[in-house]
N, C-alpha and C positions, 0 to 999 in steps of 0.2 A: 381655471382658464376660463369659465363658464364667467366667473366674476370681471374677469380682465374684459370678456372683450363686451361686456354688457357697461363697462364704464365707457370704454374705447367707442360702443356706440352712442352711448348719451353725450360725449366728449366732441364726435361726428355731428352730431345735428346743430350743435352748438356754433360749432365752426361755418358749417354749411349754410348756417342762418347770416352769417356776418359776413361770408365770401359774396353772398345775395346782395348784400346792403354795397357791398364794391363793387358789383359790376361782373363777378365772376359765379359761374358754374359750379356746385361741387354734389360730390357724391362718398358715398360709404361703401366698402366693399370687407368683408370681415377676412375674406382671406385672398392672397396676392394672383391665386387660381382665379380667383371669382373678377379680380381687377383686370389681369389677361383677357378675361372675355369679353368683360364691359369694354375695355380700350378698342380690343378689335371689333367690336361692332360700330365701334364710332368712325373707324375710318373706312370709307366707300372706295369699292375696287374703281380702278383707272386713275388713282390719284397718287402725288407725291410726297413722300412722306419722310421728314430729316427727324433726328435724335441730338441732344446735346450729353456729354461726358455723366451717366449717373450709375453708381453701382446699383441703384433701386432698381433699373430697367433690366439689368443682366440676373441680378437675384429673383426676381419675379418670373424671369421667364418671358417678359413683353419682346426684346430685344430677337430672342429665336424665334418666336412666334412671327416678326415681321418679316426675319430673314426668308421663312417657308413661304409664305403669301408670296405667288405668282401672279397675282391679279392687281400689285401695287409696284410702284419706282421707289426702291430704297435709296437715299442718297446714302450710302453707307462709308463714313469717314473712316471705318475702320478697315477697310478694304483697301486703302490709299498706298500705293507703293514709294511715293516720294512726298515730301513735306508741301511741295507745290501743287502736287493733285491733290492733298488734303485740305489745303488751302483755299483750294477750288470746289470743294465740296461745303466747305465751312461758309461759302460765298451764296452759296446754289441754297443752301437750306434757308436764306431769307425770302424766298420765292415759293417754296413747299405748301401743300395744302395742309400738311397737318406736322405740326413740330412736337417732340416727346422729351422729356426731361423731368427731373425731380427738382426739389429745393432742397436748401441745406435748413432752412427752419420754415414752420410756419406758428403764428399766434393764435389764440386763442380767439382773437377778434378778427382774423381772416390775414394779415398781412403776411405775403411771402419774402421772404430773407434770403438773399443769396451772396455768396462772395465767389467772383470768377478770375481766372487767370489771366486767360487770351481775352474774355470777354462776349465768345460769340454766343456762349448760352444764353446770358442775361441779356443779350441784343436782340434775340430770336424771340425771348419772351416777352421783351416789350414792345418788339415791332418786326413786322412782317409776314409771318407763315398766318393763313388763313384760319388755322386753329392750333391752338396753343394745347396740350394735355400735360398736364404737371401729374406725378404719381408719385406719394408718400405717404411711409409709414406712417403709424400713431406714435413712434418714437422720435418723431420729429417735431413736434409739438412744441411749443413755449408758450408762457403764459401771458410774454407781451413782448413788445419790440424790444427792450433793452437784455430779457432772457434770451430771446431768438437771436441777439449779436452775438451775445455771449455765448452761445451754444455753436454758434456759425465757426467763430474764434477759437474757441476751447477744445470742440469737438468735433469738427466735420473737418476743420481745416488740416490740423495735426493729423488725422486717422487716412486723410488723402496723400497728404506729402509724405506718409511712411507708407501708401502702399504704392507711389509714384517714385518711391527710392529717393527724394529729395531731401538734400540737406540743409536745413533750417531751424532755427533755435527749438520751434514748436515739436520739433520730431524726438528733441533729447528731453526737452523739459513737460511736455504734454500740455502746455499751453501757449498761447497766443503769445510772440515776442515782437510785435509789430514791427518785421523786420521787410526789408527795402532789396535786400540782396538778389541778383539772380534767379536764385532759386526757389524765391516765392510763388505761391498761385495764389495770393491775395492782391490781386490789381483794382478789381470793381466790387464794391461794396453796393447792393442793391436794395430796395425795399419794394415790393410793388404794392402798394396800399387801396388801387383801383383799378379796373381795366377801361381803359378809355372806348373801348367797342362793347359793346354789351355780352355776355357770355363768349367771349372770343377764346379766354382764358377758361379752361375746366380744371378742377382740382378733382383727383381720385385718392380719397383718405381710405389707408388699407389698414386694419385690423391685426396689421402684423409689424417686426421692427422689419425694418428694410432700409440698406444702405448705412449712412454717416449721420 
């Protein structure tokens, strides 16, 4: 485990350096617990916070910690009682002070690669919230853009379709079937190669396997 952590730290340094070239701010935390404390310190009291669907936020305990904070306004999409209420929260998220999400892949060169169904998650990543915090386990790292897209299509998307109970070709074969059916969660493919606003996007790399 020691050697793996040393490797993760070295790899993270390279990615963080490349994120800076792309006008994004990177950090490395050895554990999910450290990442949680770091992220909580980045969210000011009295601010409005929203989040996108991400197993990483659940597994790391970040969402639970946010729900416990009484000094922020949390736009909790999970608490919506109707599709209309959920839709309203999705739209409110674009004016939030902070938006939290993960990424389906991150390249060694610092690009973020995501596939999204509804599109709200990648839309908020691109524009809207004042600060975007992206949390990613080191299992999300890919060598380059092509490898990142392959990871998203053949690892993240099938796993998420299975989790959501979707009937898609990838849930049967484990590989992307490039489907267009109603069950598909792959509507938008977004590669974030730079942040138009300096350091608006902050990437927290975690030395653990988190999410898909």
